[in-house]
C-alpha positions as CSV (number, residue, x, y, z in Angstrom):
1,X,-10.2,-1.2,-29.8
2,X,-7.9,-3.9,-31.5
3,X,-4.7,-4.9,-28.6
4,X,-6.8,-3.9,-25.3
5,X,-7.7,-5.9,-22.7
6,X,-11.2,-6.0,-20.4
7,X,-11.1,-7.4,-17.0
8,X,-13.6,-8.5,-15.0
9,X,-13.3,-8.4,-11.4
10,X,-13.0,-11.2,-9.3
11,X,-13.3,-13.7,-12.2
12,X,-10.7,-16.4,-13.4
13,X,-13.0,-17.8,-16.2
14,X,-13.2,-15.5,-19.5
15,X,-16.4,-13.9,-19.9
16,X,-18.1,-14.2,-23.6
17,X,-18.4,-11.2,-24.9
18,X,-17.6,-7.4,-23.9
19,X,-19.3,-5.0,-22.3
20,X,-20.0,-3.5,-25.9
21,X,-21.3,-6.5,-26.8
22,X,-18.1,-6.8,-29.6
23,X,-16.4,-10.1,-30.1
24,X,-13.4,-9.0,-27.6
25,X,-13.1,-11.7,-24.6
26,X,-13.1,-10.5,-21.0
27,X,-11.0,-12.3,-18.5
28,X,-10.7,-12.6,-15.3
29,X,-8.3,-10.1,-12.8
30,X,-6.7,-11.9,-9.9
31,X,-5.4,-8.7,-7.8
32,X,-2.8,-11.0,-5.9
33,X,-1.0,-11.5,-9.3
34,X,-0.5,-7.9,-9.9
35,X,-0.5,-6.3,-6.1
36,X,1.4,-9.2,-4.5
37,X,4.8,-10.3,-5.2
38,X,5.8,-12.6,-2.0
39,X,2.5,-13.9,-1.5
40,X,3.6,-15.6,2.6
41,X,5.3,-12.1,3.5
42,X,1.9,-9.6,1.9
43,X,-0.6,-8.9,4.4
44,X,-3.8,-6.0,4.1
45,X,-4.2,-3.0,6.1
46,X,-6.6,-1.0,6.7
47,X,-5.3,2.6,7.4
48,X,-6.8,5.1,9.9
49,X,-6.3,8.3,9.8
50,X,-5.4,11.1,7.2
51,X,-1.4,11.8,8.5
52,X,-0.1,10.2,5.0
53,X,-3.2,12.2,2.7
54,X,-0.2,13.9,0.6
55,X,0.9,11.2,-0.2
56,X,-2.3,9.8,-1.6
57,X,-3.4,7.5,1.4
58,X,-6.2,8.2,2.7
59,X,-8.5,7.3,5.8
60,X,-10.1,3.7,5.7
61,X,-7.8,2.7,2.3
62,X,-6.6,-0.8,2.3
63,X,-2.8,-1.0,2.1
64,X,-1.2,-3.9,0.6
65,X,2.3,-4.7,3.1
66,X,5.1,-6.8,2.3
67,X,6.9,-7.7,5.2
68,X,10.3,-9.1,2.8
69,X,10.8,-6.2,1.9
70,X,14.0,-4.4,3.8
71,X,12.8,-0.8,4.3
72,X,15.2,2.3,2.7
73,X,14.6,6.1,2.7
74,X,11.6,7.4,1.2
75,X,9.5,4.4,1.6
76,X,6.5,4.5,3.3
77,X,6.3,2.0,6.1
78,X,4.1,0.6,8.6
79,X,5.7,0.8,11.7
80,X,5.3,-0.3,16.1
81,X,6.4,2.8,17.3
82,X,5.7,1.5,22.0
83,X,3.3,-0.7,20.9
84,X,1.4,1.5,18.2
85,X,0.7,0.9,14.8
86,X,1.6,3.7,12.5
87,X,1.5,4.7,8.8
88,X,4.7,6.7,7.7
89,X,7.4,7.8,5.5
90,X,10.7,6.5,6.8
91,X,13.7,8.5,6.8
92,X,17.1,7.6,7.5
93,X,20.4,10.3,7.6
94,X,23.8,9.6,8.5
95,X,22.9,9.9,12.1
96,X,19.2,9.5,12.8
97,X,15.9,8.0,11.3
98,X,12.1,9.5,11.1
99,X,9.6,8.8,10.6
100,X,7.6,11.9,8.1
101,X,3.8,12.6,8.1
102,X,2.4,13.6,5.3
103,X,0.1,15.9,6.9
104,X,1.6,19.2,8.1
105,X,-0.7,18.6,11.5
106,X,1.4,15.9,12.3
107,X,5.2,15.8,13.8
108,X,8.1,14.5,12.7
109,X,9.4,11.3,14.9
110,X,12.7,10.8,15.4
111,X,13.3,7.6,16.1
112,X,16.3,7.9,18.6
113,X,13.9,8.5,21.6
114,X,12.5,5.7,21.2
115,X,13.3,2.5,22.4
116,X,10.6,0.0,21.3
117,X,10.1,0.5,17.7
118,X,10.3,-1.5,14.7
119,X,9.7,-1.4,10.6
120,X,6.7,-3.5,10.7
121,X,6.7,-3.8,6.5
122,X,6.7,-1.3,3.3
123,X,3.7,-0.3,2.0
124,X,4.0,-1.3,-1.8
125,X,-0.1,-0.9,-2.5
126,X,-2.7,1.5,-1.8
127,X,-6.2,0.5,-3.0
128,X,-8.9,3.6,-2.0
129,X,-12.9,3.7,-3.2
130,X,-13.4,6.5,-5.4
131,X,-16.2,9.0,-4.8
């Protein structure tokens, strides 16, 4: 166990003992330090639906979305399409761009067919409850 660190959620001060009663010191962990690269451009977004389930993003997950990252092909993004928010994988080739779901029940969206489109931000993490 030497060299291992134990963290307690949302505590800022070290605890006095480890869960096993040993001499290891428990340290608090601030998820912002680990999940947020640009605090002023990062937002939390709740996923609704199962369009991205095969990418490991489940209904009700909390997504960490960074608006300062320029989207590149292959990244998961939050997009605004005709006023609706969508979470999809962004894909760009030489002539067009697409939003692709990670669930075969959802069709790919060719962005050339829409005039009102914006990549709102890039998803950097997905947090979900383990059941």
